[in-house]
VMD Tcl script that draws the C-alpha trace (Angstrom):
set ca {
  {129.53 72.11 98.31}
  {128.64 71.50 101.94}
  {125.28 70.39 103.29}
  {123.60 72.16 106.19}
  {120.64 70.74 108.09}
  {117.66 73.11 108.25}
  {114.95 73.00 110.90}
  {111.77 75.01 110.40}
  {109.42 75.77 113.28}
  {105.95 76.26 111.83}
  {104.51 74.52 108.82}
  {101.84 76.95 107.62}
  {101.99 79.75 105.04}
  {105.50 80.94 105.83}
  {106.76 77.50 106.82}
  {105.92 76.29 103.32}
  {107.51 79.39 101.73}
  {110.78 78.78 103.58}
  {110.75 75.04 102.85}
  {110.34 75.75 99.13}
  {113.05 78.42 99.30}
  {115.53 76.10 101.00}
  {114.76 73.40 98.44}
  {115.39 75.83 95.55}
  {118.13 78.21 96.65}
  {121.07 75.96 95.79}
  {119.99 75.60 92.18}
  {118.97 79.26 91.78}
  {122.11 80.82 93.28}
  {124.63 77.94 93.20}
  {125.26 78.42 96.91}
  {128.30 76.87 98.57}
  {126.06 75.70 101.41}
  {123.27 73.38 100.24}
  {120.29 73.13 102.60}
  {119.03 69.73 103.68}
  {115.44 69.75 104.96}
  {116.14 67.94 108.21}
  {113.18 68.55 110.52}
  {109.91 70.46 110.68}
  {107.88 71.28 113.78}
  {104.12 71.85 113.98}
  {101.50 71.98 116.74}
  {100.51 68.32 116.54}
  {102.19 65.08 115.53}
  {99.68 64.57 112.74}
  {100.19 68.02 111.18}
  {103.97 67.79 111.58}
  {104.00 64.47 109.74}
  {101.78 65.91 107.02}
  {104.18 68.84 106.51}
  {107.16 66.46 106.56}
  {105.70 64.46 103.70}
  {104.37 67.45 101.75}
  {107.55 69.55 101.93}
  {110.18 66.80 101.85}
  {111.66 66.90 105.36}
  {113.54 63.92 106.75}
  {111.81 64.08 110.13}
  {109.04 65.84 112.04}
  {108.17 66.76 115.62}
  {105.49 68.56 117.58}
  {108.05 69.95 120.06}
  {110.27 72.82 118.92}
  {112.73 72.00 121.72}
  {113.43 68.65 120.10}
  {114.07 70.39 116.77}
  {116.40 73.03 118.20}
  {118.42 70.53 120.23}
  {118.85 67.99 117.44}
  {122.51 67.86 116.30}
  {121.52 67.34 112.66}
  {119.58 70.61 112.72}
  {122.33 73.17 112.17}
  {120.28 76.30 111.42}
  {116.80 77.34 112.56}
  {114.01 79.13 110.69}
  {111.28 80.47 112.99}
  {107.98 80.68 111.13}
  {105.68 80.25 114.12}
  {103.45 82.81 115.92}
  {105.16 85.89 117.35}
  {104.70 84.89 120.97}
  {106.96 81.87 120.39}
  {109.85 83.73 118.75}
  {111.80 84.75 121.84}
  {112.00 81.36 123.53}
  {112.95 79.52 120.35}
  {115.62 82.05 119.37}
  {117.22 82.10 122.80}
  {117.40 78.30 122.88}
  {119.00 78.21 119.43}
  {121.58 80.89 120.26}
  {122.47 79.01 123.45}
  {123.53 76.14 121.16}
  {125.33 78.57 118.79}
  {122.90 77.86 115.95}
  {122.09 80.54 113.33}
  {118.51 81.84 113.44}
  {116.27 83.27 110.76}
  {113.13 84.72 112.36}
  {110.03 85.89 110.58}
  {108.86 89.43 111.34}
  {107.97 90.97 113.68}
  {111.05 90.03 115.66}
  {109.27 89.59 118.99}
  {105.74 89.81 120.32}
  {106.74 92.98 122.20}
  {109.49 95.57 122.39}
  {110.87 93.78 125.44}
  {110.99 90.47 123.56}
  {112.81 92.11 120.65}
  {115.36 93.74 122.95}
  {116.08 90.44 124.72}
  {116.39 88.57 121.41}
  {118.71 91.19 119.94}
  {120.98 91.12 122.98}
  {121.14 87.32 122.79}
  {121.97 87.47 119.05}
  {125.30 89.27 119.59}
  {128.07 87.02 118.32}
  {125.64 84.80 116.40}
  {124.22 84.80 112.89}
  {120.71 86.23 112.84}
  {118.28 87.49 110.22}
  {114.72 88.83 110.19}
  {112.23 88.06 107.42}
  {111.52 91.34 105.66}
  {111.05 89.97 102.16}
  {109.26 92.73 100.22}
  {112.19 95.13 100.20}
  {114.23 92.37 98.50}
  {112.48 92.56 95.13}
  {114.96 93.37 92.34}
  {113.04 96.62 91.77}
  {113.40 97.80 95.37}
  {117.04 96.71 95.47}
  {117.55 98.85 92.35}
  {115.74 101.76 94.01}
  {118.19 101.53 96.92}
  {121.07 101.61 94.44}
  {119.69 104.67 92.65}
  {119.26 106.54 95.92}
  {122.75 105.66 97.18}
  {124.24 106.76 93.84}
  {122.51 110.14 94.12}
  {120.38 109.60 91.00}
  {117.51 111.64 92.47}
  {119.67 113.91 94.64}
  {119.16 114.53 98.33}
  {115.96 112.93 99.62}
  {113.37 115.44 100.79}
  {110.15 113.40 101.11}
  {108.97 109.80 101.49}
  {105.49 108.31 101.35}
  {104.99 104.63 102.06}
  {102.06 102.31 102.64}
  {101.33 98.69 103.32}
  {97.64 98.22 102.62}
  {95.58 95.06 102.19}
  {91.88 94.21 102.42}
  {91.76 90.77 104.04}
  {89.71 92.17 106.95}
  {87.90 94.96 105.10}
  {84.56 93.16 105.40}
  {83.17 93.81 108.92}
  {81.28 90.51 108.65}
  {84.54 88.56 108.45}
  {84.80 86.53 111.67}
  {87.27 87.26 114.44}
  {90.45 85.15 114.20}
  {93.88 85.04 115.79}
  {94.68 88.10 113.67}
  {92.13 90.21 115.56}
  {93.58 89.70 119.04}
  {96.98 90.47 120.51}
  {98.91 93.67 119.78}
  {101.55 91.90 117.68}
  {98.85 90.56 115.33}
  {97.24 93.93 114.61}
  {98.09 96.05 111.60}
  {100.88 97.83 113.49}
  {102.48 94.49 114.37}
  {101.68 92.63 111.17}
  {101.83 94.98 108.16}
  {103.51 98.14 109.46}
  {106.90 96.47 110.10}
  {107.33 95.71 106.38}
  {106.95 99.32 105.27}
  {108.86 100.72 108.24}
  {111.71 98.38 107.36}
  {111.42 99.58 103.77}
  {111.58 103.22 104.86}
  {114.64 102.60 107.01}
  {116.34 100.74 104.16}
  {115.57 103.36 101.53}
  {115.82 106.62 103.50}
  {117.57 105.88 106.80}
  {116.77 106.18 110.53}
  {113.58 107.84 111.78}
  {114.20 110.32 114.59}
  {110.69 111.48 115.52}
  {107.06 110.87 114.62}
  {103.41 111.46 115.38}
  {100.89 108.68 114.80}
  {97.21 107.85 114.90}
  {96.13 104.21 115.25}
  {92.53 103.00 115.19}
  {90.29 99.95 115.38}
  {87.50 100.54 112.86}
  {85.58 97.26 113.23}
  {85.55 96.76 116.99}
  {83.24 93.75 116.93}
  {83.15 90.86 114.50}
  {81.22 87.60 114.31}
  {82.59 85.09 116.80}
  {84.53 87.58 118.88}
  {85.67 91.05 119.93}
  {88.56 92.78 118.17}
  {91.36 93.74 120.54}
  {93.93 95.16 118.13}
  {94.16 97.82 115.42}
  {92.81 97.91 111.85}
  {94.82 100.80 110.47}
  {97.30 103.52 111.42}
  {99.05 106.53 109.98}
  {102.43 108.06 110.78}
  {104.05 111.39 109.98}
  {107.78 111.36 110.64}
  {111.18 113.00 110.27}
  {114.22 111.06 109.13}
  {117.76 111.61 110.40}
  {118.76 113.05 107.02}
  {116.08 115.76 107.38}
  {113.55 114.26 104.97}
  {109.83 114.39 105.76}
  {107.85 111.18 105.74}
  {104.32 109.80 105.75}
  {103.23 106.17 106.13}
  {99.87 104.42 106.20}
  {99.12 100.82 107.15}
  {95.78 99.04 106.79}
  {94.17 95.62 106.66}
  {90.80 97.15 105.70}
  {91.71 98.95 102.44}
  {89.16 97.69 99.93}
  {90.76 96.67 96.64}
  {94.33 96.47 97.92}
  {95.81 92.98 97.91}
  {99.54 93.69 98.32}
  {99.76 97.45 98.70}
  {103.44 97.69 99.62}
  {104.04 100.96 97.80}
  {106.24 104.03 98.12}
  {107.08 107.38 96.52}
  {110.39 109.12 97.10}
  {111.19 112.70 96.10}
  {114.70 114.11 95.91}
  {116.28 117.35 94.77}
  {117.01 115.89 91.32}
  {114.12 113.52 90.70}
  {111.71 110.95 92.12}
  {110.97 107.22 92.35}
  {107.67 105.32 92.57}
  {107.03 101.62 93.26}
  {103.99 99.41 93.91}
  {104.35 95.74 94.92}
  {101.22 94.86 92.95}
  {103.35 95.63 89.89}
  {106.57 94.42 91.45}
  {108.55 94.06 88.23}
  {108.47 97.75 87.39}
  {110.04 100.87 88.89}
  {109.04 104.39 87.95}
  {111.84 106.96 87.71}
  {111.72 110.73 87.10}
  {114.91 112.70 86.53}
  {114.68 116.49 86.46}
  {117.57 117.01 84.04}
  {115.69 115.69 81.00}
  {114.39 118.07 78.29}
  {111.10 119.69 79.23}
  {109.32 118.21 76.20}
  {110.05 114.60 77.25}
  {110.27 115.01 81.00}
  {108.07 112.65 83.02}
  {108.04 109.42 84.95}
  {109.32 106.51 82.88}
  {108.54 102.88 83.57}
  {111.62 100.70 83.98}
  {110.88 97.03 83.37}
  {113.00 94.93 85.70}
  {115.38 92.48 84.01}
  {118.81 90.83 84.17}
  {120.55 94.21 84.59}
  {118.94 94.59 88.04}
  {119.94 92.92 91.34}
  {119.28 89.16 91.67}
  {116.90 89.02 88.68}
  {119.08 87.03 86.26}
  {119.32 84.07 88.63}
  {115.59 83.53 88.13}
  {115.04 84.58 84.52}
  {117.09 85.79 81.55}
  {114.25 87.72 79.91}
  {113.63 91.38 80.83}
  {110.05 92.06 81.86}
  {109.21 88.39 82.39}
  {109.18 89.00 86.13}
  {109.89 87.53 89.52}
  {107.32 86.72 92.20}
  {106.69 86.46 95.94}
  {108.40 83.10 96.40}
  {111.54 84.44 94.73}
  {111.87 87.05 97.48}
  {112.02 84.23 100.04}
  {114.66 82.44 97.97}
  {116.77 85.61 97.97}
  {116.41 85.71 101.77}
  {117.55 82.07 101.96}
  {120.62 82.91 99.85}
  {121.53 85.76 102.17}
  {121.03 83.61 105.28}
  {123.26 80.85 103.89}
  {125.87 83.41 102.88}
  {125.91 84.83 106.41}
  {126.39 81.33 107.86}
  {129.10 80.43 105.34}
  {131.12 83.62 105.86}
  {130.20 84.12 109.52}
  {129.45 87.72 108.56}
  {126.16 89.47 109.45}
  {123.85 90.10 106.49}
  {121.11 92.75 106.58}
  {118.59 92.67 108.16}
  {119.93 91.26 111.42}
  {118.04 91.10 114.71}
  {119.37 94.59 115.41}
  {117.63 95.82 112.25}
  {114.48 94.05 113.39}
  {114.71 95.83 116.72}
  {115.06 99.17 114.91}
  {111.68 98.49 113.30}
  {110.12 97.47 116.60}
  {111.33 100.72 118.17}
  {109.50 102.72 115.50}
  {106.31 100.69 115.99}
  {106.52 101.22 119.76}
  {107.00 104.96 119.25}
  {103.98 105.09 116.93}
  {101.75 103.30 119.43}
  {102.96 105.62 122.21}
  {102.31 108.67 120.05}
  {98.80 107.47 119.21}
  {98.02 107.15 122.92}
  {99.36 110.62 123.82}
  {98.35 112.36 120.57}
  {101.78 114.02 120.46}
  {105.09 113.91 118.62}
  {107.59 111.50 120.19}
  {111.27 110.83 119.66}
  {112.19 107.37 118.42}
  {114.46 105.89 121.05}
  {117.66 104.42 119.64}
  {117.74 100.62 119.78}
}
mol new
graphics top color blue
foreach p $ca { graphics top sphere $p radius 0.5 }
foreach p [lrange $ca 0 end-1] q [lrange $ca 1 end] { graphics top cylinder $p $q radius 0.2 }
display resetview
């Protein structure tokens, strides 16, 4: 086993998730590289020191440049706001350090393009964790094996209700294009669609701000958006994204129809996949619920009992395993910065379509 020093920029929600993942991944997956929590960076010295103590880092700083340049920090996890991603990633690549960056890749299409160009020849990953559940990994396997035939239709959504109440005050989430629903939630489902079905070639979209004013500020980004699209394989697609969907807490859900069957999944029941195969006898034909267990990808490392389930944090641990594997083998592991840029291209096309109220082609990344 070989140790590798990890530096995490950002100590909040995702900073904690990645710190826990790096602390756990060696035991869960018996990785050849064993992370050492070397340094964490936060906005102030006081908060950085608090995170250092709480998460178990050796050192702390309030300057990400210090973290990136430190020789004991050998790989970087960017879990800070989107408008910081580009500068941190470029500095890390200049020192030939691997970078894991939370989604969205950049605060803009231009940022994402610059970051992707800089990533060539380096190890890079983007944090799309929901598609890594054992159930969704199994869905990808079923599709690639032709279990439901040729794909004809896809419906996906990422819906939550954390801003459904119009009386909720304005926050950082309600300003800046990258923090709106199209920058925050849409990338997860778009990434899921690309992973499950393949490239999107054209689309038409409608994006809207429903609650334009909130206590303590004006809203300058979008609340929800819908997309109708065509995939490169000819399949039709629909997607909906919302932060104002009452009752939805983690509505990362999809339905896929093929010429021989169909698949359904909902992240709020993430340890089950629904499968319909058209070749069953008419009397017993119908969707059947498959409880996820050790026979499915990555599940057994967490639990030996079928149906006992994995959770959100486990998805981040799987990401950590993949990142360490990429570093160890010096081989890119999906999703790279290029895959993150593919998602950003679709988001940019959707925003352009919403402005022009017309179908647009998705420009290749």
